[in-house]
C-alpha positions in Angstrom: 0.0 0.0 0.0 1.2 3.4 0.9 3.8 2.6 3.5 3.3 4.2 6.9 0.6 6.7 6.0 -2.1 6.0 8.6 -5.2 4.8 6.8 -8.6 3.3 7.5 -9.3 0.4 5.1 -12.9 -0.5 4.4 -14.3 -3.2 2.1 -16.9 -2.2 -0.4 -20.3 -1.8 1.1 -19.1 -1.4 4.7 -19.2 2.0 6.5 -16.1 3.8 7.7 -16.9 4.8 11.3 -16.5 8.6 11.5 -15.4 8.4 15.1 -12.4 6.3 14.2 -11.1 9.0 11.9 -12.0 11.7 14.3 -10.0 9.9 17.0 -6.8 9.9 15.0 -7.5 13.4 13.6 -7.8 14.8 17.1 -4.6 13.1 18.0 -2.8 15.0 15.3 -2.4 12.2 12.7 -2.5 12.7 9.0 -4.8 10.0 7.6 -5.2 8.5 4.1 -8.5 6.6 3.8 -8.8 3.9 1.1 -11.9 1.9 0.4 -13.7 0.0 -2.3 -16.4 2.5 -3.3 -19.5 3.1 -5.3 -21.3 6.3 -5.9 -23.8 5.3 -3.2 -21.1 4.1 -0.7 -18.8 7.0 -0.1 -18.2 8.1 3.5 -18.7 11.6 4.6 -15.1 12.1 5.9 -12.7 14.7 4.7 -10.2 17.3 5.5 -12.4 18.1 8.5 -14.8 15.5 9.7 -17.8 17.0 7.9 -16.3 18.2 4.6 -16.1 15.4 2.0 -19.2 14.3 0.1 -19.8 12.2 -3.0 -19.1 15.3 -5.1 -15.6 15.8 -3.6 -14.6 12.2 -3.6 -14.9 11.6 -7.4 -16.0 8.5 -9.2 -14.5 5.0 -8.6 -12.1 3.8 -11.2 -13.1 0.7 -13.2 -9.8 -1.3 -12.7 -6.5 -1.3 -10.9 -4.0 0.7 -12.9 -0.3 1.5 -12.3 2.0 3.5 -14.4 5.3 5.3 -14.2 5.4 9.0 -14.9 8.0 10.7 -17.1 9.8 11.6 -13.9 10.0 8.0 -12.8 7.3 8.3 -10.1 4.7 5.5 -9.7 1.1 6.6 -10.2 -1.9 4.7 -9.1 -5.6 4.4 -10.1 -7.8 1.7 -8.6 -11.2 0.8 -7.3 -9.8 1.6 -3.9 -10.6 5.3 -3.8 -7.9 7.4 -2.1 -9.5 10.2 0.0 -7.4 12.9 1.5 -7.8 13.5 5.2 -4.6 15.3 5.8 -4.2 18.3 8.1 -2.9 20.3 5.1 -5.6 20.7 2.4 -3.1 21.9 -0.2 -0.9 18.9 0.4 -3.9 16.6 -0.1 -4.7 18.2 -3.5 -1.1 18.0 -4.6 -1.1 14.2 -4.0 -3.2 13.8 -7.2 -2.3 14.9 -10.7 -4.8 16.7 -13.0 -6.1 13.4 -14.3 -6.8 11.9 -10.9 -3.7 9.7 -10.6 -2.3 9.4 -7.1 1.3 10.5 -7.0 3.0 8.1 -4.5 6.1 10.2 -4.3 4.1 13.1 -2.9 3.8 11.2 0.4 7.3 12.6 1.0 6.2 16.2 0.5 3.1 15.6 2.6 5.5 14.3 5.3 7.2 17.7 5.4 3.9 19.4 6.1 2.4 16.8 8.4 3.9 13.7 9.8 3.1 10.7 7.6 6.0 8.4 7.8 6.4 6.8 4.4 7.6 3.3 5.4 5.1 1.2 7.3 7.7 -1.1 8.8 10.9 0.8 9.5 13.1 -1.1 11.9 15.6 1.0 13.7 15.8 3.2 16.7 17.7 6.2 15.3 14.5 8.3 14.9 12.7 7.0 17.9 15.4 7.6 20.6 15.4 11.4 20.3 11.7 11.6 20.6 11.7 9.2 23.5 14.3 11.3 25.2 12.2 14.4 24.5 9.3 12.7 26.2 11.4 11.6 29.2 10.3 8.0 28.9 13.7 6.3 28.3 14.5 5.5 31.9 11.2 4.7 33.7 11.1 4.6 37.5 9.5 1.1 37.3 10.3 -2.6 36.8 10.3 -3.4 33.1 9.6 -6.8 31.7 10.0 -7.1 27.9 8.6 -10.1 26.0 9.8 -11.1 22.5 9.3 -14.3 20.5 7.5 -15.8 17.5 4.4 -17.1 19.3 2.9 -16.8 22.7 3.9 -13.2 23.4 0.2 -12.2 24.0 -0.5 -15.0 26.4 2.7 -14.5 28.3 2.3 -10.7 28.7 -1.4 -11.1 29.6 -0.5 -13.6 32.3 2.4 -11.5 33.6 0.2 -8.4 33.9 -2.7 -10.4 35.5 -0.4 -11.9 38.2 1.2 -8.5 39.0 -2.2 -6.8 39.1 -3.4 -9.5 41.5 -0.5 -8.6 43.7 -1.8 -5.1 43.9 0.8 -3.5 41.8 0.1 -0.6 39.3 0.8 -2.4 36.0 1.0 -0.9 32.6 0.5 -3.5 29.8 1.4 -2.8 26.2 0.4 -5.3 23.5 -0.1 -5.4 19.8 -2.0 -5.8 17.6 -5.5 -5.2 18.9 -8.5 -7.4 18.0 -11.6 -5.3 18.5 -10.6 -1.9 19.8 -7.4 0.1 19.5 -7.5 0.8 23.2 -6.8 -2.9 23.8 -3.1 -2.2 23.1 -2.7 -0.1 26.3 -4.0 -1.2 29.7 -3.7 0.1 33.2 -4.4 -2.3 36.0 -6.2 -4.7 33.6 -8.4 -2.0 32.1 -8.2 -0.5 28.6 -7.3 3.2 28.8 -9.8 5.7 27.6 -9.9 7.4 24.2 -9.1 10.8 25.8 -6.1 9.3 27.6 -4.8 8.0 24.3 -5.5 11.2 22.5 -3.6 13.3 25.1 -0.7 10.9 24.9 -0.6 11.1 21.1 -0.6 14.8 21.2 2.4 14.8 23.4 4.2 12.3 21.1 3.4 14.5 18.1 4.7 17.6 19.9 7.9 15.8 20.8 8.6 14.5 17.3 8.0 18.0 15.9 10.5 19.4 18.3 12.9 16.8 17.1 11.9 17.4 13.4 11.4 13.7 12.9 8.7 11.4 11.5 7.3 8.4 13.3 5.5 5.3 11.9 2.1 4.3 13.3 3.6 1.6 15.5 6.3 3.9 16.8 3.9 6.7 17.7 1.6 4.2 19.4 4.3 2.6 21.4 5.7 6.0 22.6 2.1 7.0 23.5 1.8 3.9 25.7 5.1 4.8 27.4 3.8 8.4 28.1 0.7 7.0 29.7 2.7 4.5 31.9 5.0 7.3 33.0 2.1 9.7 33.8 0.3 7.0 35.7 3.4 6.1 37.7 3.1 2.4 37.0 5.1 0.1 39.2 5.7 -2.4 36.4 5.7 -2.0 32.6 5.0 -5.2 30.7 5.9 -4.7 27.1 5.3 -6.9 24.1 7.7 -6.5 21.2 6.1 -5.8 17.9 8.6 -7.2 15.4 11.9 -8.9 16.1 13.4 -7.2 19.1 16.8 -5.6 18.5 15.4 -2.8 16.3 11.8 -2.7 17.6 10.7 0.6 19.2 9.9 -1.3 22.4 13.6 -1.9 22.8 14.4 1.8 23.5 13.5 0.9 27.1 16.0 -1.1 29.1 14.3 -4.1 30.5 14.9 -5.6 34.0 13.7 -9.0 32.8 13.8 -10.2 29.2 11.5 -13.0 28.0 11.8 -14.8 24.7 8.9 -17.2 24.3 10.2 -19.2 21.3 11.8 -18.8 17.9 10.2 -19.7 14.6 10.4 -18.6 11.0 8.4 -15.4 11.0 8.7 -12.1 9.1 11.7 -13.6 7.2 11.9 -10.5 4.9 12.7 -8.4 7.9 14.4 -10.7 10.4 16.2 -13.2 8.3 15.5 -16.6 6.7 17.0 -18.9 9.4 16.2 -19.7 13.0 19.6 -18.4 14.1 19.2 -15.1 12.2 15.8 -14.5 13.7 17.0 -15.5 17.2 19.8 -12.9 16.9 17.2 -10.2 16.3 15.0 -11.3 19.2 17.9 -11.7 21.5 18.5 -7.9 21.0 16.3 -7.3 24.0 18.8 -8.9 26.3 20.8 -6.4 28.5 23.8 -6.9 30.8 23.3 -8.7 34.0 19.6 -9.2 33.8 17.6 -12.5 34.0 16.5 -13.9 30.7 13.7 -16.5 30.3 13.6 -18.7 27.2 10.3 -20.6 26.8 10.8 -22.4 23.6 10.3 -26.2 23.3 13.3 -26.4 21.1 17.1 -26.5 21.3 18.5 -23.2 22.6 19.4 -21.1 19.5 23.1 -20.3 19.7 22.4 -16.7 19.0 20.5 -16.4 22.3 23.1 -18.2 24.3 25.8 -16.0 22.7 24.0 -12.8 23.5 23.4 -13.9 27.1 27.0 -14.8 27.5 28.3 -11.5 26.1 25.9 -9.6 28.4 26.7 -11.7 31.4 22.9 -12.2 31.7 21.5 -15.2 33.5 19.7 -17.4 31.1 16.8 -19.7 32.3 15.4 -22.2 29.8 12.2 -24.3 30.0 12.8 -28.0 30.6 16.3 -27.2 31.9 15.9 -24.6 34.6 12.1 -24.6 35.1 9.5 -27.2 34.4 5.7 -27.7 34.3 3.4 -30.7 34.1 -0.3 -31.4 34.5 -1.5 -32.9 37.7 -3.6 -36.0 37.8 -6.6 -34.3 39.3 -7.2 -32.3 36.0 -7.7 -29.1 38.0 -4.1 -28.1 38.8 -0.6 -28.2 37.4 2.8 -28.2 38.9 5.6 -25.6 38.4 9.1 -26.4 39.5 12.4 -24.5 39.4 15.5 -24.5 41.5 14.3 -24.1 45.1 10.6 -23.5 44.1 7.7 -25.9 43.6 4.2 -24.6 43.1 0.8 -26.3 42.6 -1.3 -23.9 40.7 -4.8 -23.9 39.1 -5.3 -24.5 35.4 -6.0 -21.4 33.4 -7.5 -20.8 30.0 -4.1 -20.1 28.3 -1.4 -22.5 27.2 0.6 -23.9 30.1 3.8 -23.3 28.2 3.2 -19.6 28.2 1.8 -19.4 31.7 4.8 -21.3 33.1 7.1 -18.9 31.2 5.3 -15.9 32.8 5.6 -17.5 36.3 9.3 -18.1 35.7 9.8 -14.5 34.8 7.9 -13.3 37.9 10.1 -15.5 40.1 13.3 -14.1 38.8 12.1 -10.5 38.6 12.9 -9.5 42.2 9.3 -8.5 42.7 7.6 -9.8 45.8 4.6 -11.8 44.5 2.7 -14.3 46.6 1.6 -17.7 45.4 -2.0 -16.6 45.9 -1.5 -13.7 43.5 0.1 -16.1 40.9 -2.9 -18.4 41.2 -5.4 -15.6 41.0 -3.6 -14.1 38.0 -3.6 -17.4 36.1 -7.3 -18.0 36.4 
């Protein structure tokens, strides 16, 4: 599509909810809306929430068309109508030529006037760190548990937060992606944050990135907004789920006190590499010196993880080597065991592999958490 320009995608015949666009518009985002359209199915969303009508949207094109201009720029026409919702009306108009072709290269010029980041996935921390520093979120006064891995990150972070909430700690949980509501990504004490809380945080992020004269991708801005909220709410613990990889993911601007790698599989090979070891190297990037590291994969330890732990003098704990789990015969409980610790815990709804990894992380975190809180968080 169009890289990192924030857009709402709607299939033909389905309405675009105006409040969704209003939410991001109020947060300062420039938005490109694309949708399959007919003359009777065009949303009333424009440069301001009330402006665009069927007259200003134009007529759907009959087929997908691509061409290269004389200047070497890719131009697009397609049934997916491109409707400007940018903060700068002139920039919106300039994105189309006189014949209605969308000029993809103009996203760059729009970027100078707004803050659309042209690349949707842009691994690297060079742009993010200055903005995070400006926001004052780089060194939180809290315990930070960062979770990377191919599968199980959501279950592991959910369990971690639930246990810590049950202990009575003020926990900020950041996860992605969301399933039903954007607010699912950012939770405080187990509850989704409000729209207004998110908007206020996005405004702060936008102000900071403008001071730094930098652009941010959608995921980068969202992650930094979560950090702003956790800082303002004085969370005791930040539980952070890595979005993609680890080493160059925006979540990794924060130094974790505990690093968790759930497992390693072949995922996002275009970005992370085409072998288990290459991917493990990227995910091992969340490891910091002298911290505990939990590896929850039911597989041989990737050498890249072992190497990173050794280089960092980090203490590495692996499932089926340093901690174990098994079902109990009663069908209602399960047993967790590690060096010096044996727990009988109730079964939960999530996979025991991920629950046990979360419990292992809790036990090495230095946080005082009771067995009762662990049991309560699991169920």
